[in-house]
C-alpha angles and dihedrals in degrees: 000000000000091000091054092050091048095049097043117106091210132008123211117198113194098206115208144127089274089051089054091053093056116085088196093056092047091048092050090049090053090050091050091048090050091049091050092053098039097044097030094226130136096236101137133078122175122206116193112206103174140024095286109146118250087227086074089068118093111275094253092055101043094091094041117111114253137189101251105204089167093068110080092213091059097039096087090057102042097094095050090048091050094047090049089053093047095051107128116213110235092226090056121133086228099094092174092060098062113032127184088249091057092048090052092045093048094048097054119134132206107255093218102045103021089229120143113257121232114277118262123204126222113223108230099180139334143200119215128209131178090212098061121114093192124053130194122207 
């Protein structure tokens, strides 16, 4: 578990009542918070999907900005905020994160207009849960 948190380029915590019930989720969040402080990187994003109180977050993360999918006023913007957070710099040391295939896929142009097509994202790995209210494809 610690190795996965350490080797991940970005960590997404889907914060909910079910998350709070899981000792594994809480432990991974603690590991991510520790990594953020010790390495000084911005590796963690928290998405709140229900009315779980922010006071349930570890002390060091309570004042951190989160993507609040639960609030209807923020819901239209959650995906763009997440994609902005997940953007991988091309000069990154993380060669697995941006592959040549992804660069070619993300630089495609419409043959008629010459306009750049919307970016597509290659799914590297996933974790499924039957308790999730939000799904990523």
